[in-house]
Structure formats: structure tokens, C-alpha cells
N, C-alpha and C positions, 0 to 999 in steps of 0.2 A: 764374376757375375753370380747372382743368386740363382743356383741351379733349380730348375723346375718352375720358375716364374714365367708363365706363358701368357700370351694375349688371350683374352676371353672371346669366345664366339658370340655372335649376336644373340643366340638363343640360350646363352648360359644363364643359370639361375643363381648359383652361389659362387663366391670367389674361389678360385682354385687353390688347392693346398700346395705347399712347397715340399717337394720330394727331393731327397738327397740322391746324388748319382753315385753309382758304384765305381771305384777306381780300378777298372779291369787292366789298365795300362801300368799299374803301379810297379810290377815286378820286371818290367822290361829294362834290362841293362842296369839293374841296381847294383852298385859296387859292393854293398855290404851283404848281399844275399849269399850267405855262406852255405846254404843248403845245396846249391848247384855249383857254386864257384869252386874250381879245383877238385871236383869230384872225379874219382877214377871210374873205370867201367863197372867194376864190381859193385861199388856203392851206388852208382846210377841204376844198375839193374835191380838192386834191392829196393831203392827208392821207387822204381816203377812197379815192382812186385807188390809193394805196400798199397799202391793205388788200386791194383787189381783185387787185392784182398778186401779193400774198403768198399769198392763198388759191388762186390759179391755180398758183403755184409749189408749194404744198403738194400739190395734186392731182396735178401732174406727177410730183413726187418719190415720192409714194405709189404711183402706177402703175409707176414704175421699180423700186421695191422689190418689188412683186408680180411684175414681169417677171423680176427676178433670182431670186427664190425659185422661181418656176415653171420657169424654164429649167434650173436645176441639179437640181431634184427630178426632172424628166423625164430629164435626162442620167444621174443616178445610178440611177434606177429602171430605165430601159431597159438600162443596163449590167448591173445585177444580174440582171434577168430573163433576159437573153440567155445569160449564163453559166450560170445555174441550169437554164434550159430545155434547153440543149444537154447539160448534164451528166445531167439526168434522162432524156432520150431515149436517151443512150448507156448509162447505168447500168441502165435498164429491161431491156435485153437482156443485160447482163453480170452483173446482180445485185449492183451496188455502190451501192444507193440511200443507204446510210449516208454515203458520200462526198459525195453531192449535198446531203444534209442538213447536213453539216459546212461545205460551201461556203456554203450559205444562212445558216447561223449565223455564219460568219465575216463576211459582209457586214453582216448586221443588228446584231450585237454591236458591231462597229467603229463604225458610224454612230451607234448609240444612246449609246455611250461618249463620243463627241465631243459629242453634244447635251447629255449630263449635265455634262460638263466646262464647257461654256459657261454652264450654269445656276449652277454653283459660282462662276463669276466674277461673275455678276449674278443673285442669287437671284430677284429680282422678275420675271425673264424666264420663269420657269416658268409652265405653264398657258396658257390662252388669252389672258389679259390683259384680258378683258372685265370681270370684277369690279373690277379695279384702276382701269380707265378709268371705269367707272360711279361708283366712289367719288370719283375726282378731279373729274368733272363735277358730282357732287353737292355738292362743296365740301370734301372731305377730302384733304389732301396726304399721299399714300402715298410714303414715302421712295424715291427713285430710280426712280419709275415712268415718268418722261418724260425720262430721260437718254439721251445718244447711245450710251453703252455698252450700254444696255438694248436699243435697236433693233438694234444689231449682233448681240448675243447672241441676240436673239429670231429674227431672220431666218435666221442660220446654224443656230441650234438647231432650228427647225421644219423647215428643209431636211433636216438629218440625221435628225430624228425620223421624218418621212414616208418618206424613202428607206430608213430602217432597218426598215420593215415594221410599225411600231407602228400601232395602230388610232387614229390621230389625224388631224386635218385641218389644212391650211395656211391655210384661209380665216379662222378665228377669230383667229389671231395677226396677220392683216393689219389688223384693227381697232386693235390695240395699236400696231402699227408706224406706221400712219397718224397716230395720236394723238401719238406721239413726234415724228414729222416736223412736225406742226402746232405742237407746243410749242417746238421748237428752232429751226426755220428763221426765224421772224420775230425771234428774239433776236440772230441773227448772232454768237453766241458759244456756247461749250460749255466745261464744266469739264474735259472730257477733252482739249480742244484749247485750252489756256489761251494759247498763243502766238499763236493766230489770233484777233484782235480787230478789230472795226469800230466806228467811232464812229457808232452808230445808237441814239439815246436814246429812240426811240419804242416804243410797245407794251410798255413795261417795267412791267407791273402784272399782278396775278393775273386781273383781269377780262378784259383783252385776251387774255391767254394762254389762259384758259378758252375764249374764243370760237374761237381758232385750234385748240385741241384738239378742240372739237366738230366743226369742219370736217374735221380730219384723221381722226377716227374715222368720220365719214360717208364720207370718201374711201376708207377701208379696206374698208368694206362694199361700196361701189360697185365697187372693183377686184376684190373676191373673187367677187361674183355678177353683175357687169355690171348693177347695179341702182342707178342714181344717186338715184332718188326714194325707193327703199327705204332707202338709206343716210341720206338726210336725215331720214326718219321715224324711223329707228333712233336717231339722235343726239337727236332730240326726245323720243322715248318712253322710252328707256332711260338717257339721259345727263343732259343739262343740267337744272339746277334753274331757270335763268333763260333766257328766250327772247324774241326780238323779230322783227319783220318783216324788218328789214335783215339780221339774222343768217341768216334762212331763205334769202334770195337768195344770200348768200355761201356758205353750206354747200352748197346745190344746185349752184352754179357749181363749187365745189371737187370735188364728186362727179362731175360731168360731165367735168371735166378728167382726173380719175383714170381713169374708165372709158375714155375715148377715147384716152388715152395708152397704156394697156395694150392696148387693142384694136388700135391702129395697129401697135405693134411685134410683138405676137403674130401678127397676120395676116400681116405681112410676113415674119417669120422662118419660120413654119410653112408658109405657102402660097406664099411668094415674090411675093405680090401686095400691094405697099405701097399703102395707102390704100383697101383693100377693106373693112376693118372687119367681118370675119367672126367674130371671137372676142371678144365683149364683156367677158367676165370669166374668172377662173380656173376657175370651175365653171359650165358651161352645160348646161342640161337638154335641149337639142335641141328640135326642132319636133314637136309632137303632132298627128298627122294620120292619119285612117283611110285604108286602101288604097282606091283607086278601084274595084277589082274586088269589094270586099266591101260590098254595098249595105245589109246589116243593121247594119253597124258605126256606132256613134255615140260621140263622145267621152264624153258622159254624158247621162243622161235624168233626168226628175223622179223616177222610181222609184229610181234610184241614190242620190238624195239621202238617202233613209232609211238605206241602207247606210253612207253617209259619216258620218252622225250616230253610228251605232253604232261605226264605226271611230274616231271622235273620242273616244268614251267609253273604248274599249279603249286608245287611244293615251295618254289622260290617266292611266289606271291604270298602264300600262307606264312612262310617264314618272315618275310618283310612286314606283314601285318602284325605278327607276333612281336617282332622287335620294336615296331612303332608303338604298340600299346604298352609294352613293358617299359620303354623309354619314358613315356608320359607318366606312368606310375612311379618310376624311379625319381623323376623330377618332383612329383607331388610329395613323395616321401622326404626328399631333400629339403623341401620348402616347409612342410607342415608336420612331419613326424620327427625327423632327426634333431631339429633344434629344441624340441621339448624334452622333458625328463625321460630317462631311460625306461621308466615303467610304461610309457606310452608305446614303445616298441614291443614290449612283451604283450600288451593288450592287443596290438595289431596282429601279432602272431596267433594269439588265442582267438581273435575274431575270424581269421582265415581258417583256422582249424575247425571252429564251430560251424562256419558256413559250409566247408567241404564235407564235414560229417553229415550234416542235415541233407545236403544235396545228394550225397551218395545213398543215404538211407531212403530218402523219399523217391529218388529216381529208380532204385531197385524195386521198390514196392509198387510204384504207380506206372512207370514207363517200361518196365521189363516185360518181355513176352514169354509166356510159358510154351515151350517147344517140346515136342515128343523126343524121347531118347531114342537114338539110332543104334541098331545092333551092329552096324559096320561103319567104319570110319577109316580115313587115311591117316596114319600116324607118321611120325618123322622117319621111320625106318622101313617098315613093310606092313603087309596086312596082318593084323593081329587076330587072334581067335576071339570068339564072343566073350569068353570069360576074361581074357586079358584086357579087352577093350572096356568091358564093364568096370573092371578094377581101375583102369585109367580114368574113365569118366567120373566114377564115384570119388576119385581123389581130387578132381579139379572143378567139377561143376557144382553149382549151388542151386538147391531146390527152394529157395526162399519164396514164400507167398504163392507157391504153385502146388497143384494136386499131385497125387502119386504118378510115377512113371513120366513125369515132365520136369523140366528144369527151367530156371529163370536165366535167360541169356544176359540180361543187364547185370544182375547180381553176380553172375559168373565172372564178369570182367571187373566189377568194382570190389567184390569181396574176396579177391585173391591177391597174393603178392604181385607186384608189377611184373616181375620176371615170368611168373606163371601166366599172366594175362598175355604177355608178348608171345610166349610159346603157343598158347591157344590160337591167337590170331595168325601165327605163322604156319601151324601144322594141322589144326583141326578143320575138317571140311564140312561145310553146310551147317555150321553151329549157330551163327548169328544172323539176324534179319537185317536188311538194309536200314530200316528205321532205327533199330537199336544201335547200329554202327554210326549212323549220322548223329544221333543224340549223344552217344558216348564221346564221339570226336569233339562235338561242340562244347560239352561240359568240361572235358579234360583240357581242351585248348584254353578256355577262359580261366579256369581255376589254376592251371599251371602258370599262365601269364601273371596272374595276381600273386601267386605264391613266390615266384622267383624274385628275390630282392628283399623279402622280409628278414627279420633278425633271427634266422636259424640257418645252420649249415644245410645247403641244398644243392643237389646236382640237377643238371638239365638234360643229360643224355637220355636217361630212361623215359622221362615224361615225353620228350620229343619223339623217341622211337615208338612209344605206345600210341601217340596221336597219329603219327605217320602210318603205323601198321593198320590202325583202324581205317584211315583214309584209303590205303592201298587195298585192303580187304573189301571195302565198299565198292571201289572201282571194279574189282574182279567179279563181285556179285552182280553188278549192273551189266557188265559185258556178257556174263553167262545168261542172265535172265532175259535181257532185252535185245541183245544182238545175236545171241546163239553161238558164242564162241566156246564150245564145249571142251576144247583142248587146253584151255587156260588152267594153269596151276595156281590156285589162290594164294599159296604160301609165297610164291615168287612175287606176286603183285603186292602182298603185304610187306615183304622185305624192301621192294623198290619204293613203296610209299614211305616207309620209315626212313630210308636213305634220302628221299627227296625232301621231306619235312625237316629232318635234322640238318641236311646241307643248307636249306634255306634259312635256318636259324643261326648256325654257327659259322657257315661259309668256309668250312675246311674242305680240302680237296684230296691231296695225295694221302695224307695220314688217315683220313676218315675212310677212304676207299679200301686201304689195306686192313684197317681195323674191322670193317664189315666183312671183308673176304675171310680174314682169319677167324672171325666169330662164327661164320657159316661153314667153314671148312669145305668150301665149294669154289674152286677156281673158275668154273664156267660162269660164275656171276660177276667176274671181274669187269667185263665190258659194259653190261647194263648198269652196274653200280657206278662205274666211272663216268659214263655218259650222263646219267641222271644227276650226279653230284655237280658236274660241270654246268649243266643247264640250270640247275637250281641256284648255284652260286651266281652265275651271270644275270639271271633274272632278279635275284634279290639285291645284288649290287647296284642295279639300276635305280633302286629306291632308297636304300640305306645301307649301313654297315652291319657286320655281324654282331651278335648280341654281346660278345665279350669286348669287342672294340667300342661298342656304345657305352658300356659301363666304365671302360678305361677312360674315355673322353669325359664322361660325367664327373669322374673323380679328379680331373685335371692333371693326369699323369703325363709328363712330356715324353710320350712314346714315339720312337723313331720308326718309320716304315722302312720297307726294304730299299726303296729308291725314291728319288725326288721327281717332280714333274719336269718335262723337257723345257718348259718355259723358264724354270729357275736358272738355267745356264746363262741367262742374261746377267746374273749377279756374279761377283767375284768374292774371294775371301775377304778382301778389304771392305766390301759392302756389308758384310754380316758380322764381322769380328767385333769384339768389345775392346775399344782403344784405351779406356780408362783403367790402367793397370795399377795394381799394388804389388810391389816386388821387394825382394830382399837382396842383400849383397852377400858374397861368399863369406865374409867375416862381418857379423852384425852384432851390435851390443844388445844385451838382454833387454834394456829399456825400450829399444826400438821394436824388438820382436814382440814383447808384451803389448806395446801400443798397437801394432798391426793386428795381432790376433784378437785383441779386445774390441777393436773398432771396425772390424770387417767380418763378413761371413763367408769369405772365399775358402774353398777347400784345397787350393793349391796356389803357389806363388812362384813366379819366374825368378830365377837367380841370375843377376845381371851385374855388369860393371859398366861404368860410364865410358863412352867412346869419345874422348877429347879430340882424336885425330880427324873425325868427320864433322866437327862442330861448325867449321866455316861453311861447308857445303850445306849443312842444316840451316844455318842462318840465312843462306841465299834462297832458301825455299825449295829444298828437295821435294820432288813430287810426292813420293810415298809418305814422307814425314808431314808434308802439307795436308795430305788427306787425313792423317792422324789428327792434326791440329783442327781441321775443319770439323771433325766429329766432336772435338772437345770444346769448341768455341762457345756453344750454347750453354755449357754447364760450368764455365770457368768460375763464375762468382759463387755458384752453389757449392762447388768443390772447395772453394776457399773457406766457406762456412763449415763444411764438413771437417776440414783440418782443425779449425778452432775447437769444434766439439770433441774431436779426437784427442786434442791436448788436454781438454778439461776432463775427459774420462780417465786420464792417467792419474788423477788425484787419488784414485782408489788403490794405487800401488802402495804396498806397505813401507817402502823405503822413503825416508824423509829427504834423502838426497835427490830422488827423482821428483818428489813433490816440489821442491824448490826450483828444480830445472823447468818443470811445467809452468810454474808461476812466472818464471822469467819470460817464457815464450808468450804467455798470455799478456804480459805487461808490455811487450814490444808494440811499437806503432804498426798499425795495419796499413798496407798500401792503399792509396785512394782508389775507390772503385768507380769514380766517375769517368776516368780516362779509358780509352780503348786499350785494355791491357795486352791484347794480342798484337796490336800494331806496335805498342811500346816494346814488346819483346822482340819483334822482328827488326826494329830499327836500332835496338840497343847495340852499342859497340862491344867488342869482346872484352870481358872481364873474367878473371880467374874464378872457377867454381870454388865454393867453400870446401872444406875438408870433408868429403862424403865417404871416406873409407877408413874406418867404419864408424866415425863419430856420429854421423847423422843418417837418417833413413827416410824412405818415402812417407813415413807417418808424420813427419814434422813439417812445419809450415815453410814452404819454399816460395821463391819468386817464380814468376811465370817462365822465365828463361830456364831456371833449374828444372822445372817440371817437365818441359818438353825436350830435354836433351836426348841425343841418341844414346841408346843403351845396348851393349853387346850381350847377347843371350848365351847363358852357359848351361842351363838346365832347369828342372822343375823340382820343387820340394812340396810335400803335402802338409796340410795343417796338422794332421795327426802326428807326423814326424817331428814338427817343431814343438808341439805340446809335449811329446815324449822326451825330447831333449831338455826342455825346461824342467819337466817334472823330475828328471833324474840328475839335474845339475851338470849337464855336459857343457863345459865352457872353460875358458882360460883367461887369465888376467892380461892386461895390456903390457905388462912388464915381461911377459913370457912369450914364447912362440906357440903357434897352433899345434905343434907336435906334443905339447904337454897336455892337450885336451884329452880326456878319457874317451875311449872308443867303445861303442855299444855293438854287440853282435846282432845278427838278424833275429835270433830268438828273443833277445832283450827288447828290440824295437817293436816286435809284434806280440809281446807278452800280453798286452791289454786288448788285443784284437778280439772281437770286432767293435768293442765299445771303449774308445779311448777317453781319458779324462778331459773335462772341459777346462778351458783356460781360466774361466771365472771361478773354478773350484780349486785351483792350485794354491798351495801355500808357498808364496815366494819371499817370505820374510828373511830367509837365510841366504838369498841370492843378492849379490852386489849388482846393481843395475849397470855399472860400468864394465862388467865382465863381458867378454866377447865369445860368441858362438861361431864355430867354423862348421858351416852346413855342407861343405863340398863332399865329405865322405858319405853323406846320406841322400843327396839329391840324385835325381835321374839325369845323368849328363847327356843322354842321347835320345830324347823323346821324339816322337813323330812330329814333324813340322811341315808347314806349307808356305808357299809364296803368296804375297798379297794378290797376285794376279791369277791365282788358281781358280778354275771354275767351281761353282757350288756343287755340281754333281760329283766332281772328283773329291772335294772336301767331304761330302756326305758319305761316299763309298768308303773312303779311308777311315773315317770316324766310326761308321757302322760296322764294317766287316772286321776291323781290328779290335773292336770293343774298347774304344778309347774313352777317356773322361775329359781330358784337356788337350787342345790342339793349338800350340803357339803358332802365330803368324810371324815369320822372320823374313826380312828383305834380303837382297842379294849380298849385302855386306855383313850379314850376321846380326843385324839389329832387330830386336823384337818390337813390333808395332801394334800388336794386339793378340788376343787369345779367343779361341772358339770353344764353346762348351755345348752341352746338349740343348740348352735353352736357345742357342743361336741357330739350331738346325731343326727346330720344331716347325710344323707346317704353318702355324699361325704367324710365327716370327718371320719366316721366309716370305709369306704373303704380304706382310706389312712392309718389309724391305723392298719387295718387288713393286708395290704401289708407290713408294718413295722414289724408286728408280724411274718409273714412268713419269712422275711429276717433274723430275729434274731434266728430262730429255727435251 
């Protein structure tokens, strides 16, 4: 079947793209896999040690990528704010604020324009990258998602996007960047750097690559939030479809390496104290601690837990609203922006940047409230002296458009880096008015929703945390002012609000809980954060899916959930399998292999031999085979036409001998189509089959009787393997035995990984089409199989948990009757089959 071709939902706008599926089951019992076959204990230990070295290197490189992004974001942001702040202070007196706005627009538009240009170079670098990595780890190969050019455009693009004042975060793209590092580093090669090649034949399979991508994604989370355990759980919860204990240790080790690499360099650069490890991640929430002078203050109490549950409900509703609006915007872009020239996407990004800059500037000037500077305040650690607090306030607050000894609370939030604004909402007490918090939340909510999805690399974690923190701080102010709950610690409510809104948007539970706990370094927040996230997820799930799942569905990716619905167990494997098989024989002529590969898009082919012993039972109407015939009956005539086209396409083969052979097939008389061919086949008396081993193949025009014969299943072989065999001329002549055929090692078979040559690009002029290829040394002789009577839930669990790509359906006597791929297990396909099941009852 064509993998990734799924049924469209009723509200779908554009036709879904075809995505190739990753062959995670490729290396199961491969006889030619010399890397592991016959390996002694010492070699196996060295092989395992190399894996540990590589995951450590992935963690270090991911930390360095985070350091690069953070350093230049801080550099460009500080440069921009210094120029704009001095201009605003000067123009406030001279009345030339329009000039200050133009300077700010100049900075922001330039940075956003550069970010958009990078996305034009590599379109998959747009957005946070989490949906793409989630699809990859689920088993779907998204084109270009883990290329070197992608991580370069991603890192530079998010750098310019954040510095350009867009309401995006740099933490989300770190996950994508780490995944790309994990995919490319163990390969020691890149398509962008073809001249740099190393003879490193190990880990050249999708299964190994998937494991390294899992480690890289976890390292990205760990570097972003300083949460190695949370990163490991994120990769487990949101990513991989297959997991084991050994992988858990490697992923955790990789996350630790990323965290401490970033911590080491950031602490040394920022504080000059190398080895102090004071800055564990790009985003640190600081220490939550009540002032020693305030005896009534508690981080949270049992009474507060009720308010946290209500905040979780509101956060779920706000997150569902955010996702609904963003989904409508994404559909609008798919319909009206993406089909147009690429320049339109750049113009949309510039429009968003222009609107954001004007709104921020005008809101700070008009809507901000000038508040008196306080001589005492609660910081994240303890009560600071007046001088220390003054230095802290002078470093973070903004006095735009306000007289002396006052500051602008709206400008303090808008004209600071997002991480600084989050720390202010978490740790400064009595700084922002309820009106300012309400307006800030509304503006940030709308502009973040509009921004996520434009053609720039953009994260969603930090904008969601900032919106939620403003919401939680507003709740704390209202409870203090109108209900008189003086014991409330505002920072706790800001943190719970951030968790509620973020949970309502992304719908993550376990991993997000641990990430927030590790970011706060306060284990007592475990229960309120967990309860809030659970309530927010349940509330949001009542209305729609998480933001990442929504974008995955809009792109038409055949993503498999963790389990199927209970109702699907009314279906069996025979109800959902694909019965129209294209298969090869253990010894097949080159002409047949070329015909099959050029006229199909299948990524794997069953290796079979005909089962003549069961023919009489088959002709009497064996039930399982009859089901197979029933599925094929409606497409018999169409498939006959496909066979004729297949023969015609073989005229492009360079051998004149094969062209003459194809002409002979075309010239033969076609069977009359007016009769009931199925009935004719069932009533036909026994006649010997033509010589099908190996002179003919399923690619040639058969009678109906020949097409439905019972076939014994021997294994699976991939398209990439067949193409490699043809490309390297692995065959033998009919006058020789198969022992004379050259043998390729595993390193030679995987040398072209991950981009194997296309069958249409091969030069086959030197190959004799009558030569025979023995595929048995290269096929997978023992893939996972299921019975036609297996329940769909069992089929789904086997396919999902083992990371399979193809699941043959084999009956009790070893005959293959169909095959199941990812397409056959998608929600849309199962729903369609279930409707057909009800109609036939």
C-alpha cells in the first residue's frame, strides 16, 4: 500500500501529503547483519561502549547549540534594548517618540526578515519542530526533518526570531535541534557535506537512528529547562513508539550531558566562575522562598489547592480557545498563504512583526501605569538590603514615559527579555496592577496565537508560560485585594497559572510536571503542579486536541496513537489488511524485479513460493482465501488494466531483449471482460500452472486462477535492498547455481543509507534481463506476523510497541493473505472499515 495515504476528515482543507514510514523492524533477524552476528562478548561490549560515547557526544553538542543560541539572543536583545531605551528617554523630553518607534521597527523587521529567509531555505525549520520530531519518533519519515541544513536554519532562525521581538520562545526549537544532532552525529556523514566522509558502518539503520533521535530530543528539553529527568520523560511520553530499559539509561545520560555542558559554559561566561554550575538551563524559574520577615507567608496551603483546581479548569478552557483559534489560522494559511509564492510568507512574517512592535510600543506608552518604586520587596531568596534591591530593580524595571522615582509596569513586562518577565511575575511582589496584568495577558494571548505558525522558527513554551504567569499573578492579586487572603504567595499562583495555561495548550502530563518541578527546584510544588496539569488536560481534551496534535493532523501525517478504541475490536486483521499484494519469488529474474520496482510504490515485498498442495482446497472455496477473493472482486478489471500499463512501462528498459518480450505480452489476446471472471476461475478445472519459478513474476499478466493461487510466505525484503542488489549487479545466470551469486556485507548493503538510489535513476544497460537474483540471503526470514482472525487491538499493540513497518497476515498453513501497514491502522481508516462492518451486519 501507499504509506501515509489516509482518509480525509470532513473538515480537511487540503489533500494530505504522502509520508514515508520508517522501517524500524528492518534489522530484526537479518541474516546478513554482520555487525551483531557472531560477535563475541568483548566486541559486543565495545559496540555498546561506542553507543554510550555517542550519546554523550550528542548531549554535549546539543548543550553547545543551546549556548550558541542563548549567547547571541542575549547579545542582540541587549543591543536593541539599549539603543531603544536611550532613544525613548531622549525623545520623551524632545517629543520625537515616532523616531524611537522607527528605530525599534528597524531592528525587529530586520531580524524577522532574516529568520524568514532561513525558513525559505529549509521550510521544515519553521515552527517549534516538536510536531515533526513527534512524527519521526512515531515512525513517519518527514522529509528533511533531521538534516544538517535544518538545524543550522533552525538555530539561526530562532535566534533572529526571538531577537526580533516576536512572541516566540527559543526553548521549543531546542528539542528539534537536539533531535537533528542525534540523527546526524552517529552517522559521521551529511548530504550537505558530501566531501567529508568516514568509514563508519555502524548504526546505519532506522532503528538505531530512532534511538539516537530520542536521546537528542531529550537532551534538547534538558538544555532548555535544566531538566534532564523531564527530558527523558518527554521523549518517552511524547515521542518514541518503542522503548526499553537500556534506552532509558542512555537517554538520561545524554540529557545529563546536555544540562551540565550548558550549565558549565553559561555559568563561566556570565559569572566568571567556571565550574560553579549556577545556570542549569536556558530558562530558570529561580528559587521560590518566602521572606523570613513575613511569618504569615506560606508557599501554598491545603486551602490553596481548591483554587489551583479552578485555575486548572480555566487554564484548560483558555488552552482550548488558543488551540481553536490557532487551528483556524493554520487552515487559513494553508488555503491562502502557502499556495502563493514564497515571498508572501515572508511578508506575513513581517506583518506580524510590524503589528507586534506597534502594539508593544503603544501599549507601553498608553496603557502602562506609573507606579512608585518600593524600597522593600520579596526576592527569590531572602530579604535584600535597600541598596541590593535598588540595584535589582534598576536592572529589570523600565521607566519609559514615567516621571522620576516611578516606573512603567507595562513597559517592564514588554521591554524585557521573556525570561526576565517570567522571573518578575514569579518573584516580585506588588509590582503590577490588575489592569496591567489583564491587558498584558490579552495582548500576549492574541499575538502569540497569531505568531505560532508563521514562517519563522518559533517555540511555544515560553509565550505560554508568560501568559499563564500573568493569569496566575492576576488571580493572586484579586484574592489578596478582594477576598483578603493575605497568606497567599503570589509567585506560587503565577507558577500554577503558567502550568495551567501551558498544560491546556500542549496537553502534556508526566513530563511537563517533572520539567516544572526541576525548573523550580522545589519538590513541594509536585502535588499542585500535577493536579493542575491533570485538570487542565481533562478540561481541554473535552473540546479539542493539543496544539501539536492539531498541527500533525493538519499536515496529514498518519500518526498512531497509543491505543485504539474499544469498539475497534469488532474488526479483525482480515478486515483491515491490504489483500492486493505484489510479491517476489526467492529466485527472480532481473526483468521481473525491474518491472515490479518501476510500477509500484511499495516499500517492502513478501517473498513467496506457490503452494500447489493446497490448490484443490483453494478451488473448493477455502474461507480465508474466499475472503481474500471477496476483497479483490471489485477491482479485478482495474488490476488487469494496471498489468497492461505495467508491461508498457517496461519499454523504457534499455535491453532490446526485454522490449521484445514486453511487445509479445502486449500483442497477446486479452481475456474477454464480459464474463464473470471470478466465477470462471472458481469453476475452472485443474490445469498445471505455467513455469513461475523464476521465469515469470507477479508483474506479468496472469489469468485469474494464477492471480489467486495460495502462496507460502517465506519473508520480507525491502525496496531499498532490491534496488541496492540491482545497482551492484548481484545476480547469477540461469546456467549457474545461486552459490555463484556475489554476496554483499551489511556495510555494503547500508552504504547508501539513508538515501538509497531510485530505480528510475539506475543504469541497467550492462545487466542481462534474463539473469536471476537470489533474494533469500537479504530478506528478513522471520518478521512479525498475525493471523487473519487477530483482533485489531492486538494488531495495533504489536505494530505500535514493536515499532513495525509491515505486518504480514498469514493463515494457519503458512500462506500470506494480506499485509498491514501504518495506513491500515490510522484512525480514519479504522473508522471507515468499522462503518463497512456495520453495513454488512
